[in-house]
All heavy atoms as TSV, in Angstrom:
chain	resi	resn	atom	element	x	y	z
A	1	MET	N	N	13.980	-31.201	6.333
A	1	MET	CA	C	13.394	-29.869	6.505
A	1	MET	C	C	14.527	-28.896	6.805
A	1	MET	O	O	15.615	-29.232	7.267
A	1	MET	CB	C	12.504	-29.974	7.740
A	1	MET	CG	C	11.263	-30.764	7.539
A	1	MET	SD	S	9.833	-29.694	7.494
A	1	MET	CE	C	8.506	-30.859	7.377
A	2	GLY	N	N	14.108	-27.605	6.497
A	2	GLY	CA	C	15.080	-26.487	6.778
A	2	GLY	C	C	15.110	-26.167	8.225
A	2	GLY	O	O	14.355	-26.590	8.990
A	3	LYS	N	N	16.101	-25.264	8.512
A	3	LYS	CA	C	16.257	-24.831	9.867
A	3	LYS	C	C	15.235	-23.825	10.230
A	3	LYS	O	O	14.880	-22.980	9.345
A	3	LYS	CB	C	17.679	-24.220	9.958
A	3	LYS	CG	C	18.049	-23.739	11.290
A	3	LYS	CD	C	19.366	-23.102	11.389
A	3	LYS	CE	C	19.643	-22.547	12.786
A	3	LYS	NZ	N	20.726	-21.515	12.718
A	4	ALA	N	N	14.615	-23.943	11.330
A	4	ALA	CA	C	13.631	-22.899	11.731
A	4	ALA	C	C	14.217	-21.574	11.893
A	4	ALA	O	O	15.300	-21.408	12.485
A	4	ALA	CB	C	12.986	-23.363	12.958
A	5	ARG	N	N	13.552	-20.612	11.327
A	5	ARG	CA	C	13.961	-19.194	11.434
A	5	ARG	C	C	13.412	-18.525	12.786
A	5	ARG	O	O	12.256	-18.753	13.096
A	5	ARG	CB	C	13.374	-18.294	10.375
A	5	ARG	CG	C	13.799	-18.687	8.898
A	5	ARG	CD	C	15.281	-18.574	8.671
A	5	ARG	NE	N	15.899	-17.371	9.005
A	5	ARG	CZ	C	16.714	-16.706	8.375
A	5	ARG	NH1	N	17.177	-17.224	7.154
A	5	ARG	NH2	N	17.290	-15.655	8.751
A	6	THR	N	N	14.339	-17.934	13.433
A	6	THR	CA	C	13.901	-17.387	14.730
A	6	THR	C	C	14.075	-15.882	14.759
A	6	THR	O	O	13.509	-15.212	15.478
A	6	THR	CB	C	14.684	-17.898	15.905
A	6	THR	OG1	O	16.048	-17.768	15.689
A	6	THR	CG2	C	14.420	-19.411	16.156
A	7	ASP	N	N	14.811	-15.316	13.762
A	7	ASP	CA	C	15.090	-13.848	13.747
A	7	ASP	C	C	13.857	-13.228	12.925
A	7	ASP	O	O	13.472	-13.819	11.903
A	7	ASP	CB	C	16.381	-13.524	13.149
A	7	ASP	CG	C	16.618	-14.011	11.648
A	7	ASP	OD1	O	16.706	-15.258	11.505
A	7	ASP	OD2	O	16.693	-13.205	10.770
A	8	LYS	N	N	13.554	-12.093	13.272
A	8	LYS	CA	C	12.421	-11.465	12.658
A	8	LYS	C	C	12.584	-11.095	11.214
A	8	LYS	O	O	11.708	-11.371	10.346
A	8	LYS	CB	C	12.065	-10.153	13.432
A	8	LYS	CG	C	10.775	-9.472	13.049
A	8	LYS	CD	C	10.441	-8.239	13.920
A	8	LYS	CE	C	9.080	-7.705	13.649
A	8	LYS	NZ	N	8.748	-6.536	14.567
A	9	LEU	N	N	13.822	-10.649	10.758
A	9	LEU	CA	C	14.067	-10.409	9.393
A	9	LEU	C	C	14.021	-11.608	8.560
A	9	LEU	O	O	13.430	-11.667	7.480
A	9	LEU	CB	C	15.413	-9.680	9.248
A	9	LEU	CG	C	15.871	-9.332	7.847
A	9	LEU	CD1	C	14.827	-8.372	7.230
A	9	LEU	CD2	C	17.227	-8.753	7.836
A	10	GLY	N	N	14.595	-12.668	9.103
A	10	GLY	CA	C	14.636	-13.948	8.385
A	10	GLY	C	C	13.150	-14.442	8.184
A	10	GLY	O	O	12.725	-14.930	7.120
A	11	GLN	N	N	12.378	-14.310	9.219
A	11	GLN	CA	C	10.937	-14.837	9.136
A	11	GLN	C	C	10.220	-13.957	8.078
A	11	GLN	O	O	9.517	-14.543	7.240
A	11	GLN	CB	C	10.197	-14.708	10.508
A	11	GLN	CG	C	10.796	-15.642	11.504
A	11	GLN	CD	C	10.166	-15.544	12.859
A	11	GLN	OE1	O	9.692	-14.415	13.278
A	11	GLN	NE2	N	10.152	-16.601	13.650
A	12	MET	N	N	10.446	-12.682	8.043
A	12	MET	CA	C	9.796	-11.869	7.028
A	12	MET	C	C	10.122	-12.217	5.636
A	12	MET	O	O	9.360	-12.359	4.650
A	12	MET	CB	C	9.944	-10.406	7.289
A	12	MET	CG	C	9.372	-9.839	8.661
A	12	MET	SD	S	7.530	-10.057	8.751
A	12	MET	CE	C	7.550	-11.523	9.889
A	13	ASN	N	N	11.556	-12.483	5.490
A	13	ASN	CA	C	12.052	-12.857	4.135
A	13	ASN	C	C	11.388	-14.170	3.721
A	13	ASN	O	O	11.065	-14.456	2.584
A	13	ASN	CB	C	13.532	-13.015	4.123
A	13	ASN	CG	C	14.208	-11.634	4.247
A	13	ASN	OD1	O	13.535	-10.565	3.668
A	13	ASN	ND2	N	15.404	-11.530	4.651
A	14	VAL	N	N	11.202	-15.160	4.688
A	14	VAL	CA	C	10.675	-16.480	4.387
A	14	VAL	C	C	9.183	-16.232	3.849
A	14	VAL	O	O	8.781	-16.753	2.904
A	14	VAL	CB	C	10.654	-17.406	5.593
A	14	VAL	CG1	C	9.707	-18.722	5.390
A	14	VAL	CG2	C	11.965	-17.948	5.872
A	15	LEU	N	N	8.436	-15.368	4.696
A	15	LEU	CA	C	7.088	-15.130	4.283
A	15	LEU	C	C	6.984	-14.434	2.917
A	15	LEU	O	O	6.070	-14.823	2.100
A	15	LEU	CB	C	6.346	-14.231	5.278
A	15	LEU	CG	C	6.078	-15.000	6.679
A	15	LEU	CD1	C	5.467	-13.902	7.665
A	15	LEU	CD2	C	5.259	-16.196	6.565
A	16	LYS	N	N	7.789	-13.559	2.630
A	16	LYS	CA	C	7.775	-12.857	1.344
A	16	LYS	C	C	8.118	-13.878	0.161
A	16	LYS	O	O	7.512	-13.852	-0.797
A	16	LYS	CB	C	8.842	-11.738	1.306
A	16	LYS	CG	C	8.441	-10.548	2.052
A	16	LYS	CD	C	9.547	-9.426	2.083
A	16	LYS	CE	C	9.299	-8.335	2.940
A	16	LYS	NZ	N	10.368	-7.396	2.935
A	17	SER	N	N	9.002	-14.789	0.450
A	17	SER	CA	C	9.377	-15.761	-0.606
A	17	SER	C	C	8.210	-16.712	-0.891
A	17	SER	O	O	7.900	-17.013	-2.002
A	17	SER	CB	C	10.564	-16.549	-0.185
A	17	SER	OG	O	11.765	-15.789	-0.151
A	18	ARG	N	N	7.642	-17.153	0.277
A	18	ARG	CA	C	6.400	-18.051	0.126
A	18	ARG	C	C	5.296	-17.357	-0.610
A	18	ARG	O	O	4.619	-18.008	-1.424
A	18	ARG	CB	C	6.009	-18.469	1.426
A	18	ARG	CG	C	7.065	-19.382	2.221
A	18	ARG	CD	C	7.119	-20.826	1.767
A	18	ARG	NE	N	5.931	-21.611	2.009
A	18	ARG	CZ	C	5.807	-22.319	3.174
A	18	ARG	NH1	N	6.640	-22.383	4.032
A	18	ARG	NH2	N	4.533	-23.089	3.178
A	19	MET	N	N	5.108	-16.092	-0.337
A	19	MET	CA	C	3.976	-15.403	-0.891
A	19	MET	C	C	4.245	-15.188	-2.432
A	19	MET	O	O	3.361	-15.304	-3.282
A	19	MET	CB	C	3.770	-14.046	-0.294
A	19	MET	CG	C	2.585	-13.199	-0.869
A	19	MET	SD	S	0.999	-14.075	-0.651
A	19	MET	CE	C	0.704	-13.744	0.989
A	20	GLN	N	N	5.520	-14.823	-2.756
A	20	GLN	CA	C	5.878	-14.738	-4.154
A	20	GLN	C	C	5.683	-16.044	-4.893
A	20	GLN	O	O	5.098	-16.045	-6.092
A	20	GLN	CB	C	7.312	-14.353	-4.405
A	20	GLN	CG	C	7.468	-12.819	-3.945
A	20	GLN	CD	C	9.008	-12.341	-3.927
A	20	GLN	OE1	O	9.897	-13.216	-3.905
A	20	GLN	NE2	N	9.226	-11.062	-3.947
A	21	LEU	N	N	6.020	-17.179	-4.318
A	21	LEU	CA	C	5.872	-18.481	-4.950
A	21	LEU	C	C	4.361	-18.764	-5.165
A	21	LEU	O	O	3.881	-19.231	-6.201
A	21	LEU	CB	C	6.559	-19.570	-4.076
A	21	LEU	CG	C	6.390	-20.936	-4.653
A	21	LEU	CD1	C	7.117	-21.097	-5.953
A	21	LEU	CD2	C	7.041	-21.870	-3.654
A	22	LEU	N	N	3.584	-18.410	-4.089
A	22	LEU	CA	C	2.104	-18.607	-4.227
A	22	LEU	C	C	1.562	-17.782	-5.337
A	22	LEU	O	O	0.679	-18.203	-6.073
A	22	LEU	CB	C	1.572	-18.275	-2.832
A	22	LEU	CG	C	0.012	-18.705	-2.681
A	22	LEU	CD1	C	-0.170	-20.214	-2.834
A	22	LEU	CD2	C	-0.370	-18.266	-1.196
A	23	CYS	N	N	1.971	-16.523	-5.435
A	23	CYS	CA	C	1.404	-15.622	-6.439
A	23	CYS	C	C	1.820	-16.155	-7.940
A	23	CYS	O	O	1.089	-16.135	-8.752
A	23	CYS	CB	C	2.136	-14.203	-6.309
A	23	CYS	SG	S	1.188	-13.295	-4.959
A	24	HIS	N	N	3.079	-16.730	-8.016
A	24	HIS	CA	C	3.507	-17.348	-9.319
A	24	HIS	C	C	2.656	-18.576	-9.539
A	24	HIS	O	O	2.131	-18.734	-10.706
A	24	HIS	CB	C	4.994	-17.690	-9.064
A	24	HIS	CG	C	5.351	-18.450	-10.358
A	24	HIS	ND1	N	5.613	-17.740	-11.622
A	24	HIS	CD2	C	5.726	-19.765	-10.657
A	24	HIS	CE1	C	6.091	-18.620	-12.474
A	24	HIS	NE2	N	6.108	-19.889	-11.927
A	25	THR	N	N	2.293	-19.366	-8.682
A	25	THR	CA	C	1.399	-20.520	-8.784
A	25	THR	C	C	0.036	-20.022	-9.139
A	25	THR	O	O	-0.508	-20.616	-10.187
A	25	THR	CB	C	1.348	-21.263	-7.411
A	25	THR	OG1	O	2.538	-21.724	-7.042
A	25	THR	CG2	C	0.436	-22.441	-7.694
A	26	ILE	N	N	-0.552	-18.982	-8.597
A	26	ILE	CA	C	-1.789	-18.523	-9.004
A	26	ILE	C	C	-1.777	-17.981	-10.481
A	26	ILE	O	O	-2.782	-18.283	-11.258
A	26	ILE	CB	C	-2.280	-17.490	-7.991
A	26	ILE	CG1	C	-2.624	-18.082	-6.661
A	26	ILE	CG2	C	-3.538	-16.726	-8.544
A	26	ILE	CD1	C	-2.817	-17.122	-5.488
A	27	ASP	N	N	-0.756	-17.244	-10.806
A	27	ASP	CA	C	-0.641	-16.687	-12.147
A	27	ASP	C	C	-0.575	-17.785	-13.198
A	27	ASP	O	O	-0.994	-17.590	-14.350
A	27	ASP	CB	C	0.658	-15.850	-12.261
A	27	ASP	CG	C	0.513	-14.533	-11.513
A	27	ASP	OD1	O	-0.709	-14.063	-11.281
A	27	ASP	OD2	O	1.566	-13.842	-11.218
A	28	SER	N	N	-0.122	-18.893	-12.859
A	28	SER	CA	C	0.118	-20.013	-13.805
A	28	SER	C	C	-1.277	-20.822	-13.965
A	28	SER	O	O	-1.365	-21.639	-14.941
A	28	SER	CB	C	1.123	-21.042	-13.253
A	28	SER	OG	O	0.704	-21.828	-12.176
A	29	LEU	N	N	-2.255	-20.480	-13.116
A	29	LEU	CA	C	-3.546	-21.231	-13.359
A	29	LEU	C	C	-4.246	-20.695	-14.609
A	29	LEU	O	O	-4.153	-19.536	-14.977
A	29	LEU	CB	C	-4.379	-21.053	-12.086
A	29	LEU	CG	C	-4.026	-21.598	-10.800
A	29	LEU	CD1	C	-4.957	-21.143	-9.737
A	29	LEU	CD2	C	-3.923	-23.052	-10.874
A	30	ASP	N	N	-4.820	-21.670	-15.292
A	30	ASP	CA	C	-5.551	-21.280	-16.548
A	30	ASP	C	C	-6.651	-22.314	-16.788
A	30	ASP	O	O	-6.937	-23.119	-15.984
A	30	ASP	CB	C	-4.658	-21.114	-17.754
A	30	ASP	CG	C	-3.782	-22.460	-18.109
A	30	ASP	OD1	O	-4.243	-23.492	-17.620
A	30	ASP	OD2	O	-2.784	-22.258	-18.856
A	31	GLU	N	N	-7.153	-22.297	-18.038
A	31	GLU	CA	C	-8.295	-23.176	-18.365
A	31	GLU	C	C	-7.872	-24.686	-18.330
A	31	GLU	O	O	-8.730	-25.530	-18.246
A	31	GLU	CB	C	-8.954	-22.852	-19.682
A	31	GLU	CG	C	-7.978	-23.054	-20.890
A	31	GLU	CD	C	-7.121	-21.841	-21.273
A	31	GLU	OE1	O	-7.121	-20.819	-20.540
A	31	GLU	OE2	O	-6.183	-22.002	-22.058
A	32	THR	N	N	-6.596	-24.970	-18.310
A	32	THR	CA	C	-6.100	-26.333	-18.328
A	32	THR	C	C	-5.963	-26.930	-16.878
A	32	THR	O	O	-5.636	-27.985	-16.596
A	32	THR	CB	C	-4.757	-26.466	-19.019
A	32	THR	OG1	O	-3.757	-25.723	-18.392
A	32	THR	CG2	C	-4.918	-26.063	-20.464
A	33	SER	N	N	-6.139	-25.881	-15.877
A	33	SER	CA	C	-5.943	-26.348	-14.442
A	33	SER	C	C	-7.103	-27.244	-14.001
A	33	SER	O	O	-8.198	-27.117	-14.616
A	33	SER	CB	C	-5.984	-25.055	-13.576
A	33	SER	OG	O	-4.973	-24.221	-13.892
A	34	ASP	N	N	-6.770	-28.181	-13.176
A	34	ASP	CA	C	-7.745	-29.172	-12.762
A	34	ASP	C	C	-7.935	-29.069	-11.216
A	34	ASP	O	O	-7.300	-28.278	-10.530
A	34	ASP	CB	C	-7.400	-30.571	-13.257
A	34	ASP	CG	C	-5.920	-31.042	-12.722
A	34	ASP	OD1	O	-5.443	-30.456	-11.833
A	34	ASP	OD2	O	-5.438	-31.942	-13.399
A	35	ILE	N	N	-8.669	-29.957	-10.805
A	35	ILE	CA	C	-8.989	-29.995	-9.322
A	35	ILE	C	C	-7.779	-30.279	-8.480
A	35	ILE	O	O	-7.595	-29.638	-7.428
A	35	ILE	CB	C	-10.116	-31.087	-8.961
A	35	ILE	CG1	C	-10.704	-30.900	-7.541
A	35	ILE	CG2	C	-9.678	-32.461	-9.211
A	35	ILE	CD1	C	-11.465	-29.704	-7.247
A	36	GLU	N	N	-6.876	-31.119	-8.960
A	36	GLU	CA	C	-5.556	-31.266	-8.224
A	36	GLU	C	C	-4.792	-30.002	-8.075
A	36	GLU	O	O	-4.172	-29.731	-7.056
A	36	GLU	CB	C	-4.789	-32.364	-8.811
A	36	GLU	CG	C	-5.286	-33.743	-8.716
A	36	GLU	CD	C	-6.328	-34.124	-9.726
A	36	GLU	OE1	O	-6.559	-33.472	-10.685
A	36	GLU	OE2	O	-7.124	-35.014	-9.516
A	37	ASP	N	N	-4.754	-29.248	-9.118
A	37	ASP	CA	C	-4.030	-27.897	-9.086
A	37	ASP	C	C	-4.630	-27.015	-7.928
A	37	ASP	O	O	-4.041	-26.324	-7.176
A	37	ASP	CB	C	-4.156	-27.157	-10.445
A	37	ASP	CG	C	-3.356	-27.838	-11.507
A	37	ASP	OD1	O	-2.305	-28.468	-11.199
A	37	ASP	OD2	O	-3.813	-27.809	-12.620
A	38	LEU	N	N	-6.068	-26.999	-7.961
A	38	LEU	CA	C	-6.772	-26.171	-6.919
A	38	LEU	C	C	-6.412	-26.815	-5.513
A	38	LEU	O	O	-6.382	-25.891	-4.561
A	38	LEU	CB	C	-8.202	-26.028	-7.258
A	38	LEU	CG	C	-8.557	-25.429	-8.566
A	38	LEU	CD1	C	-10.047	-25.461	-8.772
A	38	LEU	CD2	C	-7.987	-24.024	-8.583
A	39	GLU	N	N	-6.490	-28.073	-5.341
A	39	GLU	CA	C	-6.149	-28.613	-4.045
A	39	GLU	C	C	-4.787	-28.319	-3.544
A	39	GLU	O	O	-4.603	-28.063	-2.396
A	39	GLU	CB	C	-6.476	-30.089	-4.118
A	39	GLU	CG	C	-7.969	-30.470	-4.234
A	39	GLU	CD	C	-8.232	-31.977	-4.555
A	39	GLU	OE1	O	-7.306	-32.721	-4.921
A	39	GLU	OE2	O	-9.484	-32.338	-4.403
A	40	ARG	N	N	-3.874	-28.356	-4.455
A	40	ARG	CA	C	-2.455	-28.054	-4.086
A	40	ARG	C	C	-2.392	-26.547	-3.718
A	40	ARG	O	O	-1.725	-26.211	-2.729
A	40	ARG	CB	C	-1.457	-28.287	-5.323
A	40	ARG	CG	C	-1.137	-29.695	-5.430
A	40	ARG	CD	C	0.026	-29.893	-6.334
A	40	ARG	NE	N	-0.301	-29.612	-7.779
A	40	ARG	CZ	C	-0.913	-30.316	-8.542
A	40	ARG	NH1	N	-1.220	-31.655	-8.249
A	40	ARG	NH2	N	-1.133	-29.977	-9.733
A	41	LEU	N	N	-3.105	-25.752	-4.396
A	41	LEU	CA	C	-3.127	-24.302	-4.000
A	41	LEU	C	C	-3.794	-24.152	-2.586
A	41	LEU	O	O	-3.219	-23.374	-1.753
A	41	LEU	CB	C	-3.985	-23.499	-5.014
A	41	LEU	CG	C	-4.156	-22.018	-4.784
A	41	LEU	CD1	C	-2.787	-21.329	-4.824
A	41	LEU	CD2	C	-5.065	-21.471	-5.809
A	42	ALA	N	N	-4.785	-24.748	-2.366
A	42	ALA	CA	C	-5.431	-24.777	-0.980
A	42	ALA	C	C	-4.519	-25.221	0.014
A	42	ALA	O	O	-4.393	-24.603	1.116
A	42	ALA	CB	C	-6.716	-25.628	-0.912
A	43	VAL	N	N	-3.696	-26.177	-0.179
A	43	VAL	CA	C	-2.739	-26.850	0.754
A	43	VAL	C	C	-1.561	-25.675	0.909
A	43	VAL	O	O	-1.268	-25.394	2.111
A	43	VAL	CB	C	-2.055	-28.114	0.291
A	43	VAL	CG1	C	-0.956	-28.530	1.182
A	43	VAL	CG2	C	-3.149	-29.228	0.371
A	44	SER	N	N	-1.130	-25.127	-0.111
A	44	SER	CA	C	-0.178	-24.061	0.014
A	44	SER	C	C	-0.597	-22.799	0.823
A	44	SER	O	O	0.096	-22.280	1.583
A	44	SER	CB	C	0.318	-23.515	-1.387
A	44	SER	OG	O	0.915	-24.533	-2.068
A	45	LEU	N	N	-1.976	-22.534	0.622
A	45	LEU	CA	C	-2.502	-21.469	1.403
A	45	LEU	C	C	-2.528	-21.726	2.892
A	45	LEU	O	O	-2.230	-20.931	3.736
A	45	LEU	CB	C	-3.925	-21.065	0.919
A	45	LEU	CG	C	-3.910	-20.358	-0.475
A	45	LEU	CD1	C	-5.370	-20.317	-1.039
A	45	LEU	CD2	C	-3.440	-18.856	-0.255
A	46	ASP	N	N	-2.881	-22.991	3.184
A	46	ASP	CA	C	-3.064	-23.456	4.584
A	46	ASP	C	C	-1.628	-23.499	5.218
A	46	ASP	O	O	-1.483	-23.058	6.352
A	46	ASP	CB	C	-3.624	-24.850	4.659
A	46	ASP	CG	C	-5.096	-24.955	4.401
A	46	ASP	OD1	O	-5.732	-23.812	4.429
A	46	ASP	OD2	O	-5.637	-26.108	3.997
A	47	GLN	N	N	-0.600	-23.980	4.440
A	47	GLN	CA	C	0.755	-23.885	4.989
A	47	GLN	C	C	1.311	-22.523	5.256
A	47	GLN	O	O	1.941	-22.323	6.245
A	47	GLN	CB	C	1.722	-24.745	4.068
A	47	GLN	CG	C	1.352	-26.170	3.919
A	47	GLN	CD	C	2.240	-26.809	2.823
A	47	GLN	OE1	O	2.650	-26.067	1.888
A	47	GLN	NE2	N	2.344	-28.093	3.006
A	48	LEU	N	N	0.932	-21.594	4.324
A	48	LEU	CA	C	1.484	-20.239	4.474
A	48	LEU	C	C	0.725	-19.665	5.748
A	48	LEU	O	O	1.365	-18.973	6.591
A	48	LEU	CB	C	1.154	-19.323	3.231
A	48	LEU	CG	C	1.531	-17.933	3.347
A	48	LEU	CD1	C	3.069	-17.744	3.654
A	48	LEU	CD2	C	1.143	-17.164	2.099
A	49	LYS	N	N	-0.611	-19.773	5.948
A	49	LYS	CA	C	-1.391	-19.414	7.034
A	49	LYS	C	C	-0.721	-19.905	8.340
A	49	LYS	O	O	-0.479	-19.152	9.226
A	49	LYS	CB	C	-2.814	-19.729	6.972
A	49	LYS	CG	C	-3.615	-19.289	8.188
A	49	LYS	CD	C	-5.045	-19.646	8.025
A	49	LYS	CE	C	-5.775	-19.173	9.341
A	49	LYS	NZ	N	-7.190	-19.551	9.218
A	50	ALA	N	N	-0.400	-21.207	8.484
A	50	ALA	CA	C	0.211	-21.795	9.491
A	50	ALA	C	C	1.540	-21.173	9.888
A	50	ALA	O	O	1.866	-20.837	11.078
A	50	ALA	CB	C	0.399	-23.240	9.352
A	51	LYS	N	N	2.318	-20.780	8.899
A	51	LYS	CA	C	3.664	-20.220	9.079
A	51	LYS	C	C	3.514	-18.732	9.565
A	51	LYS	O	O	4.115	-18.369	10.523
A	51	LYS	CB	C	4.387	-20.199	7.810
A	51	LYS	CG	C	5.884	-19.759	8.012
A	51	LYS	CD	C	6.811	-20.256	6.976
A	51	LYS	CE	C	7.026	-21.692	6.912
A	51	LYS	NZ	N	7.840	-22.372	7.936
A	52	VAL	N	N	2.570	-18.013	9.000
A	52	VAL	CA	C	2.210	-16.711	9.544
A	52	VAL	C	C	1.772	-16.697	11.004
A	52	VAL	O	O	2.296	-15.877	11.795
A	52	VAL	CB	C	1.112	-16.023	8.629
A	52	VAL	CG1	C	0.604	-14.735	9.329
A	52	VAL	CG2	C	1.588	-15.731	7.277
A	53	LEU	N	N	0.899	-17.684	11.348
A	53	LEU	CA	C	0.506	-17.763	12.762
A	53	LEU	C	C	1.662	-18.121	13.671
A	53	LEU	O	O	1.693	-17.623	14.756
A	53	LEU	CB	C	-0.641	-18.731	12.857
A	53	LEU	CG	C	-1.954	-18.209	12.115
A	53	LEU	CD1	C	-3.056	-19.382	12.220
A	53	LEU	CD2	C	-2.553	-17.003	12.743
A	54	ARG	N	N	2.532	-18.997	13.250
A	54	ARG	CA	C	3.601	-19.401	14.038
A	54	ARG	C	C	4.553	-18.244	14.334
A	54	ARG	O	O	5.096	-18.018	15.365
A	54	ARG	CB	C	4.330	-20.574	13.370
A	54	ARG	CG	C	5.568	-20.995	13.998
A	54	ARG	CD	C	5.258	-21.750	15.293
A	54	ARG	NE	N	6.187	-21.412	16.322
A	54	ARG	CZ	C	6.184	-21.740	17.583
A	54	ARG	NH1	N	5.185	-22.503	18.024
A	54	ARG	NH2	N	7.046	-21.306	18.420
A	55	TYR	N	N	4.866	-17.551	13.229
A	55	TYR	CA	C	5.796	-16.345	13.364
A	55	TYR	C	C	5.139	-15.301	14.217
A	55	TYR	O	O	5.787	-14.616	15.031
A	55	TYR	CB	C	6.129	-15.868	11.976
A	55	TYR	CG	C	7.071	-16.705	11.218
A	55	TYR	CD1	C	7.338	-16.363	9.866
A	55	TYR	CD2	C	7.716	-17.773	11.719
A	55	TYR	CE1	C	8.279	-17.241	9.072
A	55	TYR	CE2	C	8.613	-18.628	10.954
A	55	TYR	CZ	C	8.829	-18.269	9.693
A	55	TYR	OH	O	9.634	-19.026	8.902
A	56	ALA	N	N	3.878	-15.127	14.100
A	56	ALA	CA	C	3.123	-14.067	14.994
A	56	ALA	C	C	3.196	-14.537	16.460
A	56	ALA	O	O	3.552	-13.713	17.324
A	56	ALA	CB	C	1.673	-13.995	14.533
A	57	LYS	N	N	3.132	-15.891	16.646
A	57	LYS	CA	C	3.239	-16.345	18.051
A	57	LYS	C	C	4.689	-16.154	18.579
A	57	LYS	O	O	4.847	-15.724	19.810
A	57	LYS	CB	C	2.875	-17.836	18.129
A	57	LYS	CG	C	2.942	-18.459	19.519
A	57	LYS	CD	C	2.568	-19.856	19.392
A	57	LYS	CE	C	2.681	-20.454	20.828
A	57	LYS	NZ	N	2.969	-21.815	20.951
A	58	ASP	N	N	5.600	-16.460	17.699
A	58	ASP	CA	C	7.032	-16.291	18.143
A	58	ASP	C	C	7.345	-14.844	18.433
A	58	ASP	O	O	8.012	-14.508	19.374
A	58	ASP	CB	C	7.972	-16.678	16.925
A	58	ASP	CG	C	7.967	-18.200	16.729
A	58	ASP	OD1	O	7.472	-18.937	17.672
A	58	ASP	OD2	O	8.550	-18.655	15.763
A	59	MET	N	N	6.844	-13.872	17.623
A	59	MET	CA	C	7.074	-12.414	17.888
A	59	MET	C	C	6.375	-12.033	19.215
A	59	MET	O	O	7.087	-11.245	19.933
A	59	MET	CB	C	6.589	-11.699	16.730
A	59	MET	CG	C	7.400	-11.598	15.500
A	59	MET	SD	S	6.693	-10.693	14.244
A	59	MET	CE	C	7.406	-11.426	12.770
A	60	LYS	N	N	5.214	-12.480	19.458
A	60	LYS	CA	C	4.472	-12.143	20.694
A	60	LYS	C	C	5.250	-12.649	21.897
A	60	LYS	O	O	5.461	-11.861	22.845
A	60	LYS	CB	C	3.050	-12.672	20.646
A	60	LYS	CG	C	2.301	-12.316	21.926
A	60	LYS	CD	C	0.953	-12.882	21.795
A	60	LYS	CE	C	0.111	-12.404	23.046
A	60	LYS	NZ	N	-1.207	-12.928	23.001
A	61	GLU	N	N	5.688	-13.805	21.804
A	61	GLU	CA	C	6.495	-14.421	22.975
A	61	GLU	C	C	7.831	-13.669	23.113
A	61	GLU	O	O	8.259	-13.461	24.193
A	61	GLU	CB	C	6.695	-15.861	22.732
A	61	GLU	CG	C	5.616	-16.787	22.757
A	61	GLU	CD	C	5.786	-18.165	22.395
A	61	GLU	OE1	O	6.911	-18.558	21.851
A	61	GLU	OE2	O	4.871	-19.001	22.430
A	62	HIS	N	N	8.477	-13.284	22.013
A	62	HIS	CA	C	9.736	-12.570	22.174
A	62	HIS	C	C	9.443	-11.143	22.789
A	62	HIS	O	O	10.213	-10.704	23.650
A	62	HIS	CB	C	10.334	-12.411	20.761
A	62	HIS	CG	C	11.619	-11.653	20.716
A	62	HIS	ND1	N	12.794	-12.228	21.222
A	62	HIS	CD2	C	11.928	-10.407	20.328
A	62	HIS	CE1	C	13.668	-11.303	21.190
A	62	HIS	NE2	N	13.223	-10.151	20.575
A	63	GLU	N	N	8.366	-10.478	22.349
A	63	GLU	CA	C	7.979	-9.158	22.939
A	63	GLU	C	C	7.746	-9.324	24.498
A	63	GLU	O	O	8.204	-8.451	25.208
A	63	GLU	CB	C	6.864	-8.581	22.186
A	63	GLU	CG	C	7.217	-8.036	20.784
A	63	GLU	CD	C	6.117	-7.585	19.946
A	63	GLU	OE1	O	4.932	-7.535	20.546
A	63	GLU	OE2	O	6.224	-7.272	18.814
A	64	GLU	N	N	7.004	-10.290	24.770
A	64	GLU	CA	C	6.599	-10.541	26.199
A	64	GLU	C	C	7.841	-10.879	27.023
A	64	GLU	O	O	7.959	-10.341	28.131
A	64	GLU	CB	C	5.526	-11.617	26.236
A	64	GLU	CG	C	4.263	-11.292	25.800
A	64	GLU	CD	C	3.254	-12.431	25.713
A	64	GLU	OE1	O	3.642	-13.587	25.925
A	64	GLU	OE2	O	2.013	-12.126	25.436
A	65	SER	N	N	8.744	-11.597	26.463
A	65	SER	CA	C	9.971	-11.983	27.238
A	65	SER	C	C	10.850	-10.680	27.405
A	65	SER	O	O	11.452	-10.535	28.496
A	65	SER	CB	C	10.791	-13.101	26.578
A	65	SER	OG	O	11.233	-12.739	25.365
A	66	GLU	N	N	10.866	-9.823	26.445
A	66	GLU	CA	C	11.694	-8.668	26.505
A	66	GLU	C	C	11.042	-7.699	27.463
A	66	GLU	O	O	11.880	-7.048	28.285
A	66	GLU	CB	C	11.910	-7.985	25.162
A	66	GLU	CG	C	12.898	-8.635	24.235
A	66	GLU	CD	C	13.305	-7.764	23.135
A	66	GLU	OE1	O	12.603	-6.737	22.712
A	66	GLU	OE2	O	14.376	-8.054	22.490
A	67	SER	N	N	9.821	-7.530	27.500
A	67	SER	CA	C	9.141	-6.479	28.335
A	67	SER	C	C	9.177	-7.147	29.863
A	67	SER	O	O	9.236	-6.380	30.767
A	67	SER	CB	C	7.658	-6.291	28.043
A	67	SER	OG	O	6.951	-7.423	28.143
A	68	GLY	N	N	9.214	-8.435	29.990
A	68	GLY	CA	C	9.314	-9.018	31.327
A	68	GLY	C	C	10.738	-8.967	31.961
A	68	GLY	O	O	10.916	-9.010	33.123
A	69	SER	N	N	11.743	-8.762	31.064
A	69	SER	CA	C	13.072	-8.808	31.547
A	69	SER	C	C	13.565	-7.291	31.829
A	69	SER	O	O	14.728	-7.154	32.236
A	69	SER	CB	C	14.078	-9.401	30.538
A	69	SER	OG	O	14.060	-8.636	29.283
A	70	LYS	N	N	12.728	-6.333	31.614
A	70	LYS	CA	C	13.096	-5.021	31.920
A	70	LYS	C	C	12.778	-4.524	33.233
A	70	LYS	O	O	11.972	-5.028	33.966
A	70	LYS	CB	C	12.370	-4.009	30.869
A	70	LYS	CG	C	12.980	-4.207	29.474
A	70	LYS	CD	C	12.375	-3.262	28.567
A	70	LYS	CE	C	13.017	-3.455	27.184
A	70	LYS	NZ	N	12.404	-2.547	26.115
C-alpha cells in the first residue's frame, strides 16, 4: 500500500486523480460491459467515498486541534 497522505493539498490531488480514473472507467462502459464491470465500478465508488470521508475526518480533526491550540 502507498503512504497515507496527511497534507491537505496531497489529499485533494489524490481525490482528483481517483475521480479522473473513475470517470475514465465510466466512459469506457458500453454495450459489451457486463455485471462484473458494474460490480467493479460499485467497489471503486465505495472506495472513493471511504477516502473522501477519511480525508474529511482528518481535516476536521486538524481544524479542531488548531483551534484548541490557540
